[in-house]
C-alpha positions, 0 to 999 in steps of 0.5 A: 499499499502506497504512504500518504503523501501530502494532498497537494502533490506539487504540479511539475507544468506550471500555465499560468492564465487568468482565468477571463482572458481564457474563457471568454467575457461571455462565460458568464453568460453560458454559466447562466444559459444552463438550468444548473448554471442558474440555481447555482446563482438563485441559492448563492442569491437565496443565501446570501438575502434570507440565511437566518445569521449574516454570511459570509460570502466568500466563504460561501463562493470558495466553498463553490469552487472546491466543491467544482474540484471535489466532483471532478474526482481528482486527488491532483487538482485544487484551489488554493486560497489566495494567502497559500496561493501566495506562501507557494509564488513565494516558495518557488522562487525559492526563498521567503521572508520568515524566521528560520525554521522546520515546522511539523504538525504536532498530531500527525493523525489529525493534523493539528497543533504544531512544533519544532521540525528544525531549526536553520543554523544562523537563522533569526529562530536560532538565534533566538533560541528557539528550540527543536521540539518547541511546542506552538501556544501562540503567535502574535496573541493569536491561539495557535495550539488546534491550527494546522501547519499551514495555518501556523506557516501564514501567521508566522511568515512576514515582511523581514526586518518585522518582529513577530512575537511567540509563545511555546511549550517545551517539553523540559520546561514547566512554563511557556517559553515566549519569543520575539522574532526579527522575521530576515529571508531565509533561502529555500534549499531543496538539495542536500549533500554529504560523503560517504566514504572516501569516493561516495558523494550522495546527494538528496532533492526534497523537491522540485518547486523552486526555482534554483533547484539546478544550482543547487544541486550544481553547486553539491556535484561541485562541492562533493567532487573537491571533496573526493568523491568519484560516484554517485547516489541521487536520493529522490525518496518521498520526492512529490516533484514540483517544477517540470522545468528543474525536473528536465535541467537536473535530468539533463545535468546528466545526460549527454543525449536522448530524451528527457519526457513526452506530454501528451493532451487529449490523445497528441503525443509532443516531445517535452525535452533532449538532452543538451550535449554537455552533462557531468560523468560520474558513475550514478545510481538513482534512489526512489521508494513509492513516493517518489512521484511526478516530476522526481519520476520524470528524471528516474525513467529519463535517466533509466531509458536513456542507460544512463543511471540504474535506478534501485528501490521500490516502484514509485508514485504513478503521479504520470499527470501535470496540473496546468495552474490559472491564477484566479480574480481572488488572487487564489489559485486553481490547478487542474489536471491537463496533460500525462508524461510519458518516459522516453519510451514513451511509457505512461508514467501512471501505469505502475510508475518508474520500475526499480531495476533493483529492489530495495525497500525502504524501510527508514521510518517505521509503518504507521501504527492505527489502532480502534477499539471499544468494549472497555470501561471508562478509564481503562488502559490497554498497552500495544505490545506489536512483536513483544515490544510496547509502543505505548498505551492507551486510555478508554475514553468516557464510552469505553472506545480506545482510539491509539496512533503511532507514526514511529520517530520524525527524520533527523535534519542537520541544522546545515541547510544543504548538509544530510545526514545519512545512518547506514545502519538504518538505511539498507535501501541507501547500503544496497545502493551503494553496491550497485553502484560500486558495484557498476562502477566496477564493471564500466 
């Protein structure tokens, strides 16, 4: 079973248009010519004029947009409200103004509550004394105990030079901790690297969502080769995709010839990109898992089918479709599926993803454990034991029901933004990738 991906998987194509320019000035008349369109207008007018309490017109209309997208029954089409669309545009640019910390859900089942996953060295949060594990209570006086990560990010980000006041709970402290942090420009680093031994370089691309991914890759490659790297593991596990242009440039970095990707739209297939002659000539393996999707699959497929690299890991997610993105009049953003991507062999990525040359199960993180039960007395405690090891306890509620949820430890992230942390003992898939890499390098 595939691990759950973020619901807003990054699109690999961004085609910016304005709604009214795209659909023409008679679009509203076209809607009202249809009985269902008339019904929509009538329903809105009735609620706006006669609902018992005053209504939020913007919330109703945005709900209608979301309902339209949900009716497509397509997990890759979505609507972003104006603030979220603005934040995504910031992320694509490669930098934003904030505090320099990675935020993550406190409750990974409900998504509510937010804690600090990592504080970047040299950033405003680090300078103020914020630590990994600190839990958000308030941001500028707003209670955020039950807010989502996205909600808290919107509050924490702001113009550089301005102050954001945080009230945090630190597990080791009995009283809340207060911080006044001056926001600054934070660079988004999606490429991290390190050396494994004396001759193996390791590069992880977290996602392709910002316009500097290829630039960061080139910088990491140069550094690794100066440090003695003679071969390379390119790790794109859990990479959900991002900008098509960045995926193409990353694939092209290692290819001197051959096609990279084709596009199919309503039965018409065309070549989107082929390799340029110059490339980085270093023995290479690509490491993927079942959460590698979209642009990461394009890169893996291009390197595999052009004979440039062996792919090690699990069959990828199979997100072979891409979205056109329309900027809306309210500042929001509509993304809807419009294309399908094909590998150099003109095979659909959606049909099973990229199949690895060498299978290696990704066992770095324990599987999520969820247990629901009933029939107990209120207050009874149940210990959850897996293979003889206790993974926690849960207490029955007033109805005698229990709900237990465990996701295992948080991943380790370096406080140095471009530094990767690897642990070969707990990462057998990476061990396999290195073994394959050395074998292939010796054979050639």
